[in-house]
N, C-alpha and C positions, 0 to 999 in steps of 0.2 A: 239235739241240744243247741241252744243259742250261744254264740260266742261271748266270752266274757268281755268286759270293757277294755282290759289290757290287750286282748286279741284284736278287738276292733281297732284300737289305736295303732297296732303294728301293721294291720292291713292298710290303713289310710297312709301311713308313712311309706310303705312299699309302693303304693300307687303313685305317690308324689315323686319319689326318688327315681323310679324307673324311666319316666320320660326324660328327666334331666340327664341321666346317664346315657340314654339313647342319643340325645342331641349332641352331647360331648363327643360320643364315639363317631357320630356322623361328621362333626367338625374336623376331627382328626383325619378321617378318611379323605374329606374334601380338600384339606390343606396339603396333604401329602400326595394326592393323586397328580400324576404328570399332566402338564398342559400341552396338548399336542396341536401343532398348527393345522389349520383346515384350509382346503382349497376352495371352500365356499365363501363367497364375499359376505361380510357382515358377521362371521362367526369367530371362533377363538383365534386371536392373533398369535403370531410367533412370539416367543419370549426370549429376550436378549439375556444371555447368561454371562456376558463379559468375555466369552471365548470367540474365536474366529468362526464365522459361519462355514461349516464344512461344504455347503453347497455352492459357496462363492456368490450367493445372492443377497448377502446381508449388508452390513455397513460398507459403503464404498470406500475405496482407498483415499488417503488424504489428498485433497486437491491442492494445486499450487497456490502459494500465498497470493492474495489479490491486492497487496499493498507493498510499496517500496518506500522506506522512510530514511531520512538522513539528517545530520546536524551540520549547520553552517559554522565554520570557524574563520576568524580573520587571520591575518598574517602572523599575529602574536600568539595564535593558538587559543584565543578566547572564543567561547561559544557565543554566537550572535543570532541564532535562530534555528528553525527547522524547516524541512520541506518533505512533503509526502505526495506520492502518486497512487491513486486508488482506481482500480479498474471498474468501470461502470458501462455496461453494454459495449458499444463499439468505440469507446474513447476512454481517456484517463482524466480524472479530476485532480488538478494540481493545487496544493495548498501550501503557501509560504507564510511563515510568521517570522519577523526579524526585529532586531533592536540594535541600538548603538551605531546606526548608519547616518550618513549625511542626508539632510532633507533634499527632496527632489526625486526625479525619475532615475531609475537604475536599470540597465540592461540585465536580462535574466535568460540564461541559456543552459541547455544540456550540452556538456562537452564530451569528447570522444573517450578520454582515458580516465579511469577511476583513481586518480592520484591528485591529492591536494597538498602540494609541498610549497612552502614559502621559499622565495629566492631560488627558484628552480629553472631549468632550461627546458624549452619545448621539445617534444619528441623529434621535431624536424631540425633542432639545433638553434643557434643564435645566442643572443645575450640573455642572461638570467633575469627573472622577474617573478613576482609573487604568483603562484598557482599556474605558471606556464606549463607545468607538468601535466595539466589536464588536457592539453592538446587543443585542437580547434573545435568549432561547433559540430555537433553530431549530424551526420548524414546517414540514412539507412536505405537499404535496397538499391544501392547504386545511384541515388539521387545526386544531382549537381545544382539544381535550381536554388534560388534564394527568394524569400527567407528559407533557411535550412530546416531540416527535420527537428533540430534541437532548439530552434528559436521559440521563446515563450513571451507572453505578455510582459511588458515592463513593470517593474516593481516601484510603486510610488511610496516614498517615505515621508512621513509627516514631520512637523517642526520638532516633535519630541524624539525623533530618531527611530520611531517604531513604524512597522508596516505590516499589513496583512493582505494577501492576495489569494483569491480563489479563481482559477481559470480552468480551461479544458484544452486538450490537444488530442487529435487523432492521427498525428504525424508519426507517433512512436507507440510501441507497446511495452508492457512490462518485460517481455522477453528481450526487447531491444535494450532496455535499461540494464538488464542483468548480463547481457552478452559480453564476451571478451573480458571477463573479470570485473565488469561493472563500469559505470560512467560517473561523471561528476556534474554537479550543478554549480554554476558560477554567478555571483552577483558582481556587476561591474560598477565602476566609479561614476559613470555618466549614462545618459539616456541612449537608447538604441533607435537609430533612424530607419532601421529595416531597409536600408539602401533606397529609401524613398526620396530620391533627388531628381527633380524634373530635368529633362534634357536641356532646357534653356540655360542651366548653370553649366556652362562649358569650362573645361580646364584650360589653363594657359598654353599647355603643350598639345592641345587638341585631342587628348586621350578621352576614351569613352567615359560617360557619366552614367551611373556612379563608377568610380574606379574599383580595382580589385580589393583594395584594403577595406573600402566601405562595404562591398559585397560580403566579404568574409567576416567582418567584425561588427558591422553596424555602427562603427565609430563610437562604440560605447566606452572606450577608455580602458584603464587598467582594471585588474581584478582585485576586489576588496574582500570577498568572502567566498568560500568554497565548501561543498558538501560531497562526500563520496557515496555514491549509490552502489548497492551490491545485492 
């Protein structure tokens, strides 16, 4: 006996629904199946679940920060700029941005002690002065020659009192800047001569040229701004 029209309709509906149900079932299986890492290159990669890799071969431990940044303040405690040291290959990129300074060249140095205190006494003693708490120019690895490890390119300030400097140094590392509780960066009132005084300029008392004060300070004058590195 031939099927009735209602039976034929039911058969067609069943044939249409069955593949859809099969596809849906397959999708559920595919989505819920675990994704297993493979040792064969180019096949299923490992899946990061947010948990620590029990094999110890997953995400590496946090690397040390590759940047040291600080804010310059003047003796009144007002912010006058920023300084950053960024590790790049075998050197540091130093960026200084400043404002509110006297036009002209200013000595710029990394100092030994991470303290920027107005009207303070140097670690070696003596009369007080602004930012003397930062100590002398940084020397690392037992160095004694000049320019010192902490000597940087001078900062040139424009007529509007602003300045930007990007320079490099390979005389120090970020570890050197973080050591001993941190260092300081000082902007001085005058230019640094880097002890570049020809021997023909002899002193009245016959002392060596340049003298020790010039070697140690570059004759850059007082300290007008300071930033604590840490």
